[in-house]
VMD Tcl script that draws the C-alpha trace (Angstrom):
set ca {
  {53.74 -11.11 90.57}
  {55.26 -12.18 87.16}
  {53.35 -12.15 83.69}
  {52.90 -15.06 82.00}
  {53.41 -14.03 77.73}
  {52.30 -16.99 75.35}
  {53.92 -16.46 71.69}
  {51.94 -18.14 69.25}
  {50.68 -18.04 65.48}
  {50.79 -20.15 62.86}
  {53.71 -23.21 61.42}
  {56.21 -20.96 59.54}
  {55.74 -17.68 60.94}
  {59.19 -17.42 63.20}
  {57.85 -18.25 66.88}
  {61.42 -19.50 67.53}
  {63.40 -17.24 65.98}
  {61.33 -14.08 67.49}
  {61.50 -15.77 70.72}
  {65.06 -16.39 70.80}
  {65.58 -12.81 69.90}
  {63.24 -11.54 72.50}
  {65.11 -13.48 75.45}
  {68.66 -12.44 73.78}
  {66.77 -8.69 74.55}
  {65.22 -9.00 77.95}
  {67.32 -11.78 79.64}
  {65.42 -11.92 83.08}
  {62.23 -13.26 81.49}
  {62.05 -17.25 81.52}
  {61.66 -19.35 78.90}
  {58.86 -22.05 79.80}
  {60.13 -25.52 79.64}
  {57.95 -28.07 78.07}
  {57.34 -31.90 79.49}
  {58.37 -34.73 77.09}
  {58.11 -38.80 76.96}
  {60.77 -38.53 74.02}
  {64.07 -39.88 74.48}
  {67.04 -36.59 75.11}
  {69.05 -35.88 71.95}
  {72.55 -35.77 72.50}
  {73.43 -32.20 74.53}
  {69.86 -31.59 75.63}
  {69.88 -31.40 79.52}
  {66.69 -32.15 81.95}
  {65.06 -29.00 83.32}
  {66.96 -27.03 80.56}
  {65.51 -28.45 77.05}
  {62.87 -30.61 78.26}
  {61.74 -32.24 81.37}
  {62.26 -35.98 80.64}
  {58.96 -38.15 81.54}
  {58.51 -41.69 81.17}
  {54.70 -42.27 79.82}
  {53.59 -43.35 82.91}
  {54.78 -39.83 84.80}
  {53.43 -37.88 81.85}
  {49.65 -39.73 82.06}
  {50.33 -39.24 86.18}
  {50.48 -35.45 85.17}
  {47.77 -35.55 83.03}
  {45.48 -37.18 85.51}
  {46.22 -35.16 88.13}
  {45.63 -31.56 86.04}
  {49.44 -30.75 86.16}
  {49.40 -29.60 82.67}
  {48.39 -26.15 81.42}
  {48.03 -28.18 77.92}
  {49.50 -31.61 76.35}
  {49.36 -32.92 72.94}
  {50.87 -36.48 71.52}
  {52.86 -36.29 68.41}
  {54.47 -38.85 66.75}
  {54.07 -41.27 69.18}
  {55.38 -38.81 72.34}
  {53.65 -36.70 74.63}
  {54.50 -33.16 74.88}
  {53.13 -30.71 77.37}
  {53.37 -27.58 80.01}
  {54.29 -28.18 83.51}
  {51.49 -25.67 85.45}
  {54.11 -26.09 88.54}
  {56.98 -24.52 86.82}
  {54.64 -21.58 85.55}
  {53.13 -21.02 88.83}
  {56.47 -21.28 90.50}
  {57.77 -18.69 88.42}
  {55.49 -15.78 88.22}
  {55.27 -16.51 92.16}
  {59.02 -15.74 92.27}
  {57.76 -12.05 90.39}
  {59.42 -13.18 86.94}
  {57.61 -12.98 83.71}
  {57.70 -16.53 81.58}
  {57.11 -16.83 77.94}
  {55.87 -19.89 76.51}
  {56.30 -20.49 72.60}
  {53.59 -22.70 71.13}
  {51.69 -23.29 68.21}
  {47.85 -22.27 68.22}
  {45.65 -24.86 69.47}
  {48.08 -25.16 72.45}
  {47.89 -21.74 73.36}
  {43.84 -22.01 73.25}
  {44.19 -24.78 75.58}
  {46.42 -22.41 77.87}
  {43.69 -19.56 77.69}
  {41.24 -21.83 79.22}
  {43.48 -22.51 82.16}
  {45.30 -19.60 82.55}
  {43.05 -16.22 80.97}
  {45.33 -14.16 82.91}
  {47.91 -14.91 80.76}
  {48.91 -12.44 77.90}
  {48.26 -13.81 74.42}
  {50.06 -12.62 71.08}
  {49.62 -13.80 67.63}
  {52.53 -13.61 65.70}
  {51.38 -12.77 62.19}
  {53.32 -12.98 58.59}
  {53.58 -10.11 56.43}
  {51.43 -11.71 54.39}
  {50.15 -15.06 53.14}
  {52.44 -15.09 50.03}
  {55.40 -14.42 52.51}
  {54.59 -17.27 54.91}
  {54.13 -19.43 52.01}
  {57.83 -18.77 50.70}
  {59.39 -19.24 54.27}
  {57.46 -22.51 54.56}
  {58.57 -23.50 50.58}
  {62.13 -21.95 51.47}
  {62.90 -24.85 54.17}
  {63.19 -27.00 51.00}
  {62.12 -30.03 53.68}
  {58.49 -29.92 52.26}
  {56.71 -31.86 49.45}
  {53.85 -29.60 47.76}
  {50.88 -31.56 49.50}
  {52.53 -30.69 52.61}
  {52.86 -26.97 52.26}
  {49.14 -26.96 51.05}
  {48.40 -28.70 54.06}
  {50.02 -26.11 56.51}
  {48.56 -23.31 53.96}
  {45.36 -24.46 54.75}
  {45.68 -24.87 58.80}
  {47.68 -21.34 58.86}
  {44.38 -19.68 57.06}
  {42.20 -21.33 59.81}
  {44.49 -20.43 62.64}
  {44.53 -16.66 61.38}
  {40.87 -17.01 61.84}
  {41.53 -17.79 65.60}
  {42.78 -14.19 66.25}
  {40.17 -12.90 67.64}
  {41.13 -15.07 70.82}
  {44.24 -13.23 71.60}
  {45.11 -10.08 73.19}
  {47.68 -8.82 70.94}
  {48.81 -9.24 67.21}
  {52.17 -8.54 65.76}
  {53.61 -8.72 62.42}
  {56.81 -10.52 62.10}
  {58.17 -8.48 59.18}
  {61.72 -7.69 60.50}
  {62.79 -9.41 63.60}
  {64.07 -6.80 65.93}
  {60.92 -4.84 64.98}
  {58.47 -7.41 66.03}
  {60.74 -7.87 69.16}
  {60.33 -3.94 69.87}
  {56.48 -4.01 69.86}
  {56.38 -7.29 72.06}
  {58.53 -5.46 74.49}
  {56.38 -2.60 74.22}
  {53.49 -4.88 75.13}
  {54.92 -6.20 78.25}
  {55.99 -2.76 79.46}
  {52.35 -1.43 78.90}
  {50.99 -4.87 80.74}
  {53.33 -4.44 84.29}
  {51.66 -0.63 84.07}
  {48.47 -1.62 84.08}
  {46.32 -0.30 86.88}
  {44.98 -3.12 88.38}
  {48.36 -4.86 88.36}
  {49.44 -1.76 90.78}
  {46.34 -1.68 92.92}
  {47.80 -4.81 94.94}
  {51.04 -2.65 96.03}
  {48.93 0.40 96.63}
  {46.74 -1.28 99.17}
  {50.25 -2.71 100.95}
  {51.64 0.91 101.14}
  {48.70 2.23 102.35}
  {47.89 -0.59 104.91}
  {51.76 0.04 106.33}
  {50.70 3.96 106.43}
  {47.94 3.32 109.11}
  {49.63 0.82 111.03}
  {52.50 3.64 111.28}
}
mol new
graphics top color blue
foreach p $ca { graphics top sphere $p radius 0.5 }
foreach p [lrange $ca 0 end-1] q [lrange $ca 1 end] { graphics top cylinder $p $q radius 0.2 }
display resetview
């Protein structure tokens, strides 16, 4: 059985960059593809970038509890399909979900056995510099994002691990170490031990 790894943290902390680098270092890990009602952009492929759905299809998925989490943003729905996650885990592959904090907490309600990793900035000042460095945000937006980031940092207690993103390769190495350690937990090995004992007894 694979592991669901949830990588989360405040906006601007570098979730996308770290997740992309981690997938380069761990090519066997599967990226959790989200569903959305927005129109595909040029070059986007259904089932690779997103699962593109109509609003009716998405609302039907909500109704039958087929999403681990969902949210509406700028008139479009986004969510994590449970079936894709379940099938990936059942195949024995690990799957990583890169998501904002509120979505991660929703996933934890439905999938508490997941591995929840909070990606932290080296400091709040560094986070502010990263957000400001984008050059696309007004001062009011920057202030709002920083206030939200402080609130989200206080939700760290709901996560299993905290990783500081001071340097991308170092952050990836820490996350890789977490994944290896989780696979070595004794309770994950017990089912295989029971199967081996049963096979010996039958022989």
